[in-house]
Backbone as JSON, one array per atom type, in Angstrom:
{
  "sequence": "MAESASGPSDKSVQVKLVLLGEAAVGKSSVVLRFVSNEFQPNKEPTIGAAFLTQKCRLEDRVLRYEIWDTAGQERFHSLAPMYYRNAQAAVVVYDVTKASSLEKAKSWVKELQRQANPNIVIALAGNKLDLVQPKSPAADGTSIDGDEPDDATATPGEAGAAESEVPRAVPTEEAQAYAQEAGLLFFETSAKTGEGVVELFTDIAKKIPIEHILASSRGAGRNGGPSGRGAANQQGVNLEESAAKGKDACNC",
  "N": [[56.53, -22.19, -0.78], [55.63, -23.29, -3.48], [54.94, -26.87, -3.52], [56.81, -29.67, -3.14], [55.91, -32.38, -3.57], [55.15, -33.23, -5.79], [57.15, -34.25, -7.7], [60.54, -34.08, -8.94], [62.51, -31.43, -8.08], [63.79, -30.18, -10.1], [62.35, -30.43, -12.29], [60.47, -28.95, -14.82], [57.49, -27.2, -15.09], [55.19, -26.47, -17.52], [53.92, -23.62, -18.71], [51.58, -21.85, -20.49], [51.35, -18.78, -21.78], [50.0, -15.9, -23.24], [50.43, -12.74, -24.94], [48.5, -9.87, -25.3], [47.1, -7.05, -26.71], [46.99, -3.49, -28.19], [48.15, -2.57, -31.23], [51.7, -1.5, -31.45], [52.28, -0.94, -28.82], [54.25, -2.25, -27.62], [54.46, -4.96, -27.05], [55.95, -6.86, -28.06], [58.42, -5.97, -27.44], [58.67, -6.01, -24.8], [58.64, -8.76, -24.28], [60.86, -9.67, -25.45], [62.85, -8.43, -23.83], [62.39, -9.84, -21.51], [62.94, -12.39, -22.28], [65.6, -12.56, -23.54], [66.89, -10.42, -22.45], [67.23, -8.06, -23.98], [67.0, -5.23, -26.22], [65.43, -4.15, -28.92], [65.85, -1.27, -30.98], [64.81, -1.2, -33.64], [62.7, -2.85, -34.21], [60.82, -5.16, -36.11], [57.08, -5.08, -36.88], [54.89, -7.46, -35.28], [53.97, -10.18, -37.09], [50.97, -12.03, -37.29], [51.75, -14.11, -35.04], [54.26, -14.59, -32.6], [56.49, -17.12, -31.21], [57.93, -17.79, -28.09], [60.11, -18.95, -25.54], [61.02, -19.26, -22.02], [62.55, -19.67, -18.82], [61.52, -19.88, -15.36], [62.33, -19.76, -11.94], [60.89, -20.71, -9.05], [61.43, -20.88, -5.8], [61.15, -24.14, -4.91], [60.27, -24.82, -7.34], [60.42, -24.93, -10.94], [59.24, -22.91, -13.67], [58.18, -23.14, -16.93], [57.87, -21.1, -19.23], [55.91, -20.67, -21.95], [55.5, -18.74, -24.49], [53.24, -16.65, -26.33], [53.37, -14.2, -28.51], [51.14, -12.15, -29.56], [50.02, -10.5, -32.74], [49.12, -6.96, -32.95], [47.76, -5.6, -34.55], [44.35, -4.87, -35.86], [43.36, -6.68, -38.0], [44.38, -9.14, -37.23], [42.89, -9.98, -35.21], [40.97, -11.92, -34.95], [42.45, -14.12, -34.8], [43.17, -14.33, -32.39], [41.91, -15.99, -30.31], [42.83, -18.52, -30.74], [45.27, -18.37, -29.78], [45.06, -17.74, -26.98], [43.62, -19.73, -26.03], [43.29, -22.24, -23.7], [45.46, -20.95, -22.24], [47.29, -20.26, -19.37], [48.15, -17.91, -18.5], [47.94, -14.35, -18.92], [49.31, -11.52, -20.34], [48.16, -8.3, -20.92], [48.81, -5.66, -22.45], [49.39, -2.13, -22.43], [49.87, 1.33, -23.55], [51.42, 3.89, -21.81], [51.47, 6.34, -22.76], [49.31, 6.68, -24.28], [46.09, 7.02, -24.28], [44.06, 5.59, -25.43], [44.89, 3.25, -25.82], [44.68, 1.87, -23.47], [41.97, 1.55, -23.18], [41.56, -0.38, -25.3], [42.89, -2.5, -24.23], [41.34, -2.75, -22.23], [39.1, -4.16, -23.49], [40.16, -6.41, -24.21], [40.63, -7.5, -21.8], [38.06, -8.18, -20.98], [37.39, -9.98, -22.93], [39.21, -12.02, -22.54], [38.24, -12.83, -19.87], [35.6, -13.74, -20.41], [35.91, -15.57, -22.39], [38.3, -17.26, -22.2], [40.38, -19.57, -20.48], [38.94, -20.28, -17.33], [40.42, -19.96, -15.04], [42.58, -18.3, -15.54], [45.52, -16.36, -15.14], [45.64, -13.12, -15.15], [47.56, -10.3, -16.29], [47.72, -6.62, -16.3], [49.78, -4.59, -17.96], [51.43, -1.47, -18.19], [53.14, 0.0, -20.61], [56.31, 1.56, -21.87], [57.32, 3.11, -19.98], [59.57, 4.53, -19.55], [59.44, 6.98, -21.36], [57.78, 8.68, -20.09], [59.3, 9.4, -17.86], [61.41, 11.56, -16.2], [64.25, 12.58, -17.95], [67.69, 12.05, -18.14], [71.12, 12.29, -19.29], [71.83, 9.33, -20.93], [73.06, 6.67, -18.91], [73.98, 3.89, -19.94], [74.9, 4.68, -22.39], [73.23, 4.6, -24.66], [70.96, 5.94, -27.03], [68.24, 8.2, -26.15], [66.09, 8.7, -27.48], [65.51, 6.53, -29.05], [63.14, 4.27, -30.43], [61.38, 1.26, -31.04], [59.96, 1.04, -34.38], [57.28, 0.1, -34.4], [56.37, 0.69, -32.05], [56.44, 3.34, -31.88], [56.06, 6.22, -30.36], [57.29, 8.26, -29.4], [58.8, 11.66, -29.41], [61.68, 12.63, -30.94], [64.21, 13.1, -28.66], [66.28, 15.32, -26.74], [69.65, 14.94, -25.98], [70.39, 14.68, -22.47], [68.23, 15.79, -21.8], [65.94, 17.41, -19.23], [63.49, 16.88, -18.39], [60.61, 14.65, -19.12], [59.54, 14.19, -22.5], [57.37, 13.25, -23.45], [53.96, 13.41, -22.98], [52.48, 11.8, -20.15], [49.46, 9.95, -20.69], [47.85, 8.21, -19.45], [47.17, 7.93, -16.24], [48.73, 6.48, -13.47], [47.32, 5.7, -11.25], [44.75, 5.64, -12.34], [44.76, 3.55, -14.12], [45.59, 1.51, -12.24], [43.52, 1.2, -10.51], [41.48, 0.47, -12.05], [42.6, -2.13, -12.74], [42.47, -3.38, -10.18], [39.79, -3.41, -9.65], [39.09, -5.03, -11.55], [40.33, -7.41, -11.07], [42.97, -8.07, -11.72], [46.65, -8.41, -12.07], [48.87, -5.57, -11.64], [51.15, -3.54, -13.42], [53.68, -1.35, -14.23], [55.87, -0.74, -16.84], [59.14, -0.79, -18.81], [60.27, -1.6, -21.63], [62.45, -0.92, -23.07], [64.46, 0.25, -20.91], [64.19, -2.18, -19.11], [62.79, -2.06, -16.78], [60.71, -3.27, -14.36], [60.02, -5.4, -15.84], [60.92, -8.16, -15.24], [59.78, -8.33, -12.74], [57.05, -8.5, -13.49], [56.73, -10.87, -14.79], [57.53, -12.64, -12.95], [55.87, -12.28, -10.82], [53.48, -12.97, -11.78], [54.06, -15.79, -12.05], [53.92, -16.61, -9.51], [51.47, -16.74, -9.11], [50.32, -18.52, -10.51], [48.44, -21.39, -10.54], [49.95, -24.17, -9.88], [49.8, -26.6, -9.15], [47.23, -27.59, -9.96], [47.72, -27.33, -12.76], [49.65, -29.52, -13.15], [47.93, -31.59, -12.58], [45.9, -31.46, -14.52], [47.69, -31.57, -16.85], [48.48, -34.26, -16.88], [46.35, -35.67, -17.63], [45.85, -34.43, -20.18], [48.07, -35.13, -21.41], [47.65, -37.64, -22.75], [46.15, -36.87, -24.78], [47.69, -35.18, -26.47], [49.37, -31.9, -26.41], [48.03, -28.68, -26.18], [49.26, -26.62, -27.58], [50.74, -27.17, -29.5], [49.68, -27.37, -32.03], [49.34, -24.81, -33.11], [51.92, -23.8, -33.43], [52.95, -24.83, -35.51], [52.07, -23.35, -37.79], [52.73, -20.78, -37.82], [54.79, -17.9, -38.11], [57.6, -17.46, -36.43], [59.95, -16.97, -33.6], [61.87, -18.71, -31.85], [63.32, -18.39, -29.13], [64.27, -20.15, -27.02], [66.85, -20.88, -26.5], [68.3, -18.83, -25.6], [67.87, -18.83, -22.79], [69.26, -20.77, -21.77], [71.7, -19.98, -21.49], [72.94, -19.37, -19.16], [71.71, -17.23, -17.9], [69.22, -16.26, -15.51], [66.32, -15.17, -16.52], [64.15, -14.67, -14.69], [64.5, -13.67, -11.73], [63.77, -15.08, -9.22]],
  "CA": [[55.59, -21.71, -1.46], [54.98, -24.68, -4.13], [55.3, -28.06, -2.91], [57.81, -30.69, -3.64], [55.67, -33.61, -3.61], [54.8, -33.92, -7.1], [58.14, -34.59, -8.59], [61.75, -33.64, -8.88], [62.43, -29.88, -7.94], [64.28, -29.51, -11.29], [61.47, -30.7, -13.48], [59.91, -27.8, -15.19], [56.16, -27.05, -15.35], [54.92, -25.54, -18.64], [52.8, -22.69, -18.52], [51.09, -21.12, -21.6], [51.23, -17.24, -21.62], [49.82, -15.08, -24.25], [50.37, -11.32, -24.89], [47.52, -9.24, -26.09], [47.25, -5.46, -26.76], [46.82, -2.67, -29.39], [49.33, -2.64, -32.18], [52.37, -0.5, -31.22], [52.26, -0.72, -27.44], [55.69, -2.56, -27.18], [54.41, -6.29, -26.56], [57.19, -7.85, -28.64], [59.81, -5.66, -26.76], [58.48, -6.71, -23.3], [58.91, -10.26, -24.25], [62.4, -9.69, -25.83], [63.5, -8.18, -22.96], [62.3, -10.82, -20.73], [63.57, -13.89, -22.7], [66.97, -12.42, -23.88], [67.38, -9.2, -21.87], [67.64, -7.31, -25.1], [66.01, -4.12, -26.4], [65.92, -3.71, -30.6], [65.36, -0.14, -31.48], [64.19, -1.26, -35.03], [62.01, -4.21, -34.27], [59.44, -5.2, -36.97], [55.9, -5.49, -36.14], [54.83, -8.97, -35.32], [52.82, -10.71, -38.18], [50.37, -13.25, -36.59], [52.12, -14.37, -33.67], [55.78, -15.32, -32.55], [56.54, -18.0, -30.09], [59.27, -17.78, -27.42], [60.06, -19.51, -24.37], [61.99, -18.73, -21.02], [62.24, -20.46, -17.42], [61.62, -18.97, -14.14], [62.54, -20.76, -10.96], [59.86, -20.19, -7.82], [61.65, -21.67, -4.77], [61.37, -25.62, -5.34], [59.6, -25.18, -8.71], [60.7, -24.23, -12.33], [58.2, -22.85, -14.6], [58.96, -22.89, -18.19], [56.93, -19.89, -19.95], [55.76, -20.98, -23.49], [55.05, -17.4, -24.64], [52.68, -16.37, -27.6], [53.29, -12.92, -28.55], [50.35, -11.82, -30.77], [50.24, -9.06, -33.44], [47.89, -6.25, -32.2], [46.86, -5.11, -35.73], [42.93, -5.38, -35.69], [43.25, -7.86, -39.0], [44.66, -10.25, -36.59], [42.12, -10.19, -33.99], [40.11, -13.22, -35.09], [43.13, -15.37, -34.47], [43.65, -14.53, -30.99], [41.52, -17.09, -29.48], [43.68, -19.65, -31.11], [46.46, -18.37, -29.01], [44.72, -17.72, -25.64], [42.78, -20.76, -25.6], [44.03, -23.04, -22.82], [46.38, -20.35, -21.92], [47.31, -20.18, -17.93], [48.39, -16.72, -18.04], [47.92, -13.56, -19.99], [49.79, -10.13, -20.24], [47.57, -7.42, -21.76], [49.66, -4.46, -22.64], [48.88, -0.72, -23.07], [51.03, 2.36, -23.81], [51.06, 4.83, -20.91], [51.41, 7.55, -23.41], [48.27, 6.6, -25.3], [44.93, 6.62, -23.46], [43.1, 4.67, -26.4], [45.6, 1.63, -25.69], [44.17, 1.41, -22.27], [40.55, 1.01, -23.73], [41.52, -1.46, -25.96], [43.3, -3.34, -23.23], [39.98, -3.23, -21.45], [38.28, -4.99, -24.15], [41.16, -7.6, -24.33], [40.44, -8.39, -20.42], [36.76, -8.73, -21.09], [37.11, -10.95, -23.96], [39.61, -13.26, -21.86], [37.34, -13.17, -18.95], [34.51, -14.3, -20.99], [36.0, -16.78, -23.3], [39.52, -17.93, -21.91], [40.53, -20.47, -19.17], [38.42, -19.53, -16.13], [41.55, -20.02, -14.02], [43.67, -17.62, -16.22], [46.04, -15.09, -14.34], [45.7, -12.06, -16.04], [48.24, -8.91, -15.71], [47.74, -5.57, -16.96], [51.1, -3.97, -18.05], [51.72, -0.09, -18.67], [54.61, -0.2, -21.14], [56.96, 2.71, -21.98], [57.35, 4.19, -18.61], [60.71, 5.44, -19.72], [59.08, 8.06, -22.23], [57.24, 9.68, -19.12], [59.99, 9.62, -16.63], [62.54, 12.68, -16.3], [65.29, 12.02, -18.5], [68.88, 12.47, -18.13], [71.94, 11.49, -20.41], [71.75, 7.76, -20.66], [74.15, 6.16, -18.46], [74.36, 3.11, -20.71], [75.59, 5.37, -23.86], [72.14, 4.52, -25.57], [70.08, 7.31, -27.32], [67.14, 8.37, -25.35], [64.98, 8.86, -28.45], [65.03, 5.56, -30.04], [62.22, 3.25, -29.96], [60.93, 0.26, -32.03], [59.09, 1.5, -35.24], [55.84, -0.4, -34.2], [56.15, 1.31, -30.64], [56.88, 4.67, -32.03], [55.34, 7.31, -30.12], [58.21, 9.37, -28.78], [59.17, 12.5, -30.27], [62.95, 12.75, -30.8], [64.66, 13.69, -27.34], [67.64, 15.73, -26.8], [70.69, 14.26, -25.01], [70.47, 15.48, -21.3], [66.89, 16.81, -21.39], [65.71, 17.17, -17.77], [62.24, 16.68, -18.39], [60.17, 13.84, -20.06], [59.03, 14.82, -23.43], [56.02, 12.67, -23.89], [53.0, 13.45, -21.51], [51.6, 10.65, -19.75], [48.24, 10.0, -20.99], [47.35, 7.11, -18.59], [47.57, 8.03, -14.65], [49.05, 5.11, -12.68], [46.14, 5.46, -10.23], [43.62, 5.17, -13.0], [44.94, 1.92, -14.47], [45.63, 0.58, -11.06], [42.32, 1.3, -9.74], [40.82, -0.57, -12.92], [43.08, -3.58, -12.36], [42.14, -3.84, -8.91], [38.31, -3.63, -9.89], [38.91, -6.38, -12.37], [40.88, -8.66, -10.28], [44.16, -8.21, -12.27], [47.78, -7.87, -11.39], [49.15, -4.43, -12.27], [52.45, -3.3, -13.56], [54.3, -0.26, -15.32], [57.03, -1.38, -17.5], [59.9, -0.07, -19.83], [60.93, -2.71, -22.39], [63.85, -0.19, -23.16], [65.37, 0.03, -19.72], [64.07, -3.32, -18.45], [62.28, -1.54, -15.44], [59.3, -3.73, -14.13], [59.6, -6.55, -16.7], [61.2, -9.29, -14.47], [58.75, -8.67, -11.76], [55.96, -8.79, -14.06], [56.6, -12.04, -15.19], [57.89, -13.26, -11.82], [54.65, -12.29, -9.91], [52.49, -14.07, -12.57], [54.44, -17.28, -11.9], [53.79, -16.78, -8.23], [50.05, -16.84, -8.97], [49.96, -19.71, -11.33], [48.08, -22.74, -9.8], [50.88, -25.22, -10.42], [49.36, -28.34, -8.82], [46.07, -27.65, -11.03], [48.31, -27.46, -13.97], [50.16, -30.8, -13.19], [46.78, -32.52, -12.58], [45.61, -31.12, -15.95], [48.64, -32.13, -17.75], [48.49, -35.68, -16.74], [45.16, -36.14, -18.46], [46.05, -33.92, -21.32], [49.16, -35.97, -22.21], [47.05, -38.76, -23.51], [45.35, -36.35, -26.24], [48.48, -34.39, -26.88], [49.5, -30.65, -25.95], [47.03, -27.8, -27.01], [49.82, -25.52, -28.25], [51.7, -27.73, -30.73], [49.04, -27.27, -33.58], [49.56, -23.58, -33.5], [53.35, -23.64, -33.65], [53.35, -25.4, -36.97], [51.46, -22.67, -38.74], [53.02, -19.63, -37.45], [55.91, -17.27, -38.06], [57.6, -17.17, -34.9], [61.08, -17.1, -33.35], [61.99, -19.6, -30.6], [64.71, -17.88, -28.2], [64.41, -20.71, -25.83], [68.21, -21.14, -26.45], [68.84, -17.8, -24.61], [67.43, -19.49, -21.35], [70.24, -22.06, -21.43], [73.17, -19.19, -21.6], [73.04, -19.2, -17.68], [70.98, -16.05, -17.34], [67.97, -16.62, -15.2], [65.64, -13.83, -16.38], [63.28, -14.75, -13.65], [65.48, -13.88, -10.65], [63.12, -15.41, -7.93]],
  "C": [[54.73, -22.8, -2.4], [55.57, -25.75, -3.56], [56.05, -28.99, -3.7], [57.36, -32.19, -4.01], [55.27, -34.36, -4.78], [55.9, -34.25, -8.07], [59.27, -34.04, -8.38], [61.58, -32.03, -8.8], [62.9, -29.09, -9.21], [63.54, -29.67, -12.49], [60.47, -29.34, -13.69], [58.37, -27.86, -15.37], [55.77, -26.01, -16.57], [53.79, -25.05, -18.39], [52.64, -21.83, -19.82], [50.57, -19.83, -21.42], [50.94, -16.62, -22.75], [49.81, -13.61, -24.07], [49.47, -10.74, -25.77], [47.67, -7.65, -25.92], [47.3, -4.91, -28.15], [47.94, -2.7, -30.07], [50.36, -1.35, -31.5], [52.55, -0.02, -29.81], [53.47, -1.39, -26.79], [55.59, -4.05, -26.7], [55.67, -7.0, -26.92], [58.4, -7.33, -27.86], [59.81, -6.09, -25.45], [59.06, -8.03, -23.19], [60.34, -10.39, -24.51], [63.1, -9.6, -24.78], [63.63, -9.18, -21.55], [63.13, -12.01, -20.91], [65.04, -13.65, -22.8], [67.61, -11.11, -23.22], [68.09, -8.34, -22.9], [66.41, -6.28, -25.29], [66.47, -3.97, -27.98], [65.1, -2.46, -30.8], [64.52, -0.24, -32.75], [63.36, -2.48, -35.22], [60.93, -4.23, -35.32], [58.46, -5.44, -36.32], [55.79, -6.85, -36.31], [53.61, -9.16, -36.35], [52.26, -12.11, -37.44], [50.79, -13.41, -35.3], [53.47, -14.83, -33.64], [55.68, -16.09, -31.25], [58.03, -17.96, -29.28], [59.16, -18.45, -26.14], [61.19, -19.01, -23.28], [61.55, -19.39, -19.61], [62.17, -19.42, -16.29], [61.54, -19.82, -13.02], [61.72, -19.86, -9.61], [60.56, -21.41, -6.74], [62.11, -23.23, -5.13], [60.96, -25.86, -6.58], [60.28, -24.46, -9.83], [59.6, -24.2, -13.26], [58.94, -22.46, -15.96], [57.59, -22.12, -19.11], [56.93, -20.41, -21.44], [54.84, -19.84, -23.84], [54.5, -17.24, -26.19], [52.62, -14.98, -27.74], [52.33, -12.48, -29.77], [50.33, -10.59, -31.29], [49.01, -8.31, -32.92], [47.35, -5.29, -33.4], [45.23, -5.67, -35.68], [42.81, -6.67, -36.82], [43.38, -9.1, -38.39], [43.85, -10.67, -35.58], [41.41, -11.24, -33.91], [41.08, -14.29, -34.71], [43.5, -15.36, -32.95], [43.27, -15.93, -30.1], [42.13, -18.52, -29.7], [44.92, -19.53, -29.91], [46.29, -18.52, -27.43], [43.88, -18.7, -25.01], [43.76, -21.79, -24.95], [45.32, -22.34, -22.07], [46.32, -20.4, -20.13], [47.42, -18.8, -17.5], [48.32, -15.77, -19.47], [48.34, -12.1, -19.51], [49.03, -9.3, -21.19], [48.45, -6.0, -21.37], [49.15, -3.25, -23.2], [50.17, 0.34, -23.03], [50.61, 3.63, -22.76], [50.95, 6.18, -21.47], [50.14, 7.77, -24.38], [47.06, 6.11, -24.63], [44.09, 5.58, -24.26], [43.48, 3.28, -25.97], [45.04, 1.04, -24.53], [42.6, 0.76, -22.46], [40.48, -0.18, -24.41], [41.98, -2.68, -25.08], [42.17, -3.8, -22.25], [39.22, -4.2, -22.11], [38.89, -6.19, -24.44], [40.51, -8.39, -23.01], [38.91, -8.95, -20.48], [36.64, -9.99, -21.9], [37.95, -12.24, -23.21], [38.68, -13.69, -20.57], [36.05, -13.94, -19.4], [34.8, -15.65, -21.62], [37.5, -17.72, -22.94], [39.21, -18.95, -20.71], [39.85, -19.8, -17.93], [39.42, -19.49, -14.95], [42.66, -19.03, -14.37], [44.15, -16.62, -15.25], [46.21, -14.22, -15.47], [46.33, -10.74, -15.64], [48.02, -7.91, -16.7], [49.03, -4.83, -16.85], [51.05, -2.64, -18.96], [52.98, 0.12, -19.25], [54.9, 1.4, -21.56], [56.86, 3.73, -21.1], [58.51, 5.03, -19.04], [60.43, 6.63, -20.64], [58.54, 9.11, -21.19], [57.96, 10.06, -18.01], [60.95, 10.75, -16.83], [63.94, 11.94, -16.97], [66.6, 12.75, -18.36], [69.83, 11.81, -19.02], [72.12, 10.14, -19.87], [72.95, 7.28, -20.26], [74.8, 4.96, -19.08], [74.99, 3.38, -22.05], [74.3, 5.13, -24.86], [71.56, 5.74, -25.78], [68.81, 7.16, -26.59], [65.98, 8.4, -26.37], [64.7, 7.81, -29.22], [64.13, 4.61, -29.44], [61.93, 2.37, -31.28], [59.78, 0.98, -32.99], [57.5, 1.13, -34.99], [55.33, 0.09, -32.84], [56.18, 2.77, -30.94], [55.72, 5.54, -31.57], [56.09, 8.44, -29.32], [58.49, 10.22, -29.82], [60.92, 12.48, -30.03], [63.53, 13.59, -29.46], [66.04, 14.42, -27.47], [68.43, 15.35, -25.57], [70.86, 15.44, -23.66], [69.3, 16.18, -20.79], [66.44, 16.63, -19.97], [64.29, 16.76, -17.32], [61.61, 15.43, -19.51], [59.41, 14.55, -21.0], [57.81, 14.33, -24.0], [55.02, 12.79, -22.69], [52.61, 12.17, -21.36], [50.12, 10.86, -20.02], [47.34, 8.98, -19.88], [47.73, 7.26, -17.27], [47.8, 6.62, -14.1], [47.88, 4.87, -11.91], [44.92, 4.93, -10.89], [43.57, 3.76, -13.47], [45.06, 1.08, -13.28], [44.48, 0.34, -10.48], [41.38, 0.13, -10.82], [41.32, -2.13, -12.64], [42.63, -4.08, -11.19], [40.67, -4.45, -9.19], [38.31, -5.01, -10.58], [39.67, -7.61, -12.17], [42.4, -8.89, -11.1], [45.38, -7.86, -11.5], [48.04, -6.63, -12.3], [50.7, -4.35, -12.19], [52.63, -1.95, -14.48], [55.73, -0.92, -15.77], [57.87, -0.52, -18.48], [60.56, -1.39, -20.35], [62.41, -2.22, -22.67], [64.73, -0.26, -22.12], [65.3, -1.23, -18.73], [63.28, -3.01, -17.03], [60.81, -2.44, -15.64], [59.01, -5.1, -15.1], [59.78, -7.89, -16.23], [60.2, -9.42, -13.59], [57.43, -8.93, -12.35], [55.74, -10.41, -14.31], [56.96, -13.14, -13.79], [56.51, -13.39, -10.92], [53.45, -12.82, -10.48], [52.87, -15.34, -12.09], [53.98, -17.53, -10.56], [52.18, -17.1, -8.11], [49.48, -17.91, -9.77], [49.49, -20.88, -10.35], [48.76, -24.06, -10.32], [50.36, -26.59, -10.23], [48.05, -28.5, -9.83], [46.85, -27.94, -12.38], [48.83, -29.22, -14.19], [49.06, -31.76, -13.2], [46.44, -32.47, -14.01], [46.26, -31.99, -16.92], [48.51, -33.65, -17.8], [47.31, -36.36, -17.84], [45.23, -35.66, -19.86], [47.01, -34.57, -22.14], [48.72, -36.99, -22.96], [46.69, -38.29, -24.71], [46.38, -35.46, -26.95], [48.53, -32.82, -26.47], [48.63, -29.9, -26.81], [47.88, -26.62, -27.8], [50.68, -25.97, -29.36], [51.13, -27.39, -32.19], [49.38, -25.7, -34.03], [50.86, -23.05, -34.15], [53.72, -23.88, -34.88], [53.13, -24.22, -38.11], [51.79, -21.23, -38.69], [54.36, -19.12, -37.8], [56.28, -17.13, -36.68], [59.17, -17.24, -34.65], [61.49, -17.6, -32.03], [63.5, -19.06, -29.97], [64.76, -18.61, -27.13], [66.12, -21.16, -25.41], [68.91, -19.99, -25.38], [68.52, -18.09, -23.1], [68.58, -20.42, -20.97], [71.8, -21.35, -21.34], [73.64, -19.0, -20.12], [72.58, -17.99, -17.15], [69.7, -16.47, -16.95], [67.06, -15.21, -15.21], [64.68, -13.63, -15.37], [64.18, -14.75, -12.42], [64.55, -13.81, -9.31], [63.69, -16.16, -7.21]]
}
């Protein structure tokens, strides 16, 4: 897929990726699942933005995602352009149990298509899939009713419940049709169970124009990278070390 003529196969290509979406849709949990394969039931809401990294191997190429997880509260909206500027990819997240979150996602997509990098790869992700699936006693021993406070939409469930207790508000077909019309990648994910998360970031990686990034980075290297300025001013957690533990979160 990717050609090896541009350098050693073990040299990573840096890809700036931004997560956008309404507050409480689970953006931070999706990233945490991808980066360190964890789910934190009591995760605090993001303030401003958080910065994380993870590597993804594609055949003879390694992509190094530099991920900006932005806060969804409206008061932070004006900061968003600072994070999606020069981004090669974006994940716009909505909550499958909250129809208004899809409408907000659509507004983010319009903003990205109007103001972001014209070659940006955009994926639409419907999160909290676990809440609308039939439930059975958790095989991993975890409670089925726990979710992070900033993602709280679930009513407390009873262990062993045979049916989902939160109604789906966004039909898969509706969101998928919109994504196709807007030229987006589309996934439904569960940060809690991990379903669809690796596939989301892997498919984004496959769509990234790597050769274009390599060509651009040669010129940008003379002027300094675009993402360093924001990193100095934001609260963030760099979980790059998790990528060095031997777990390849992008199983491509």
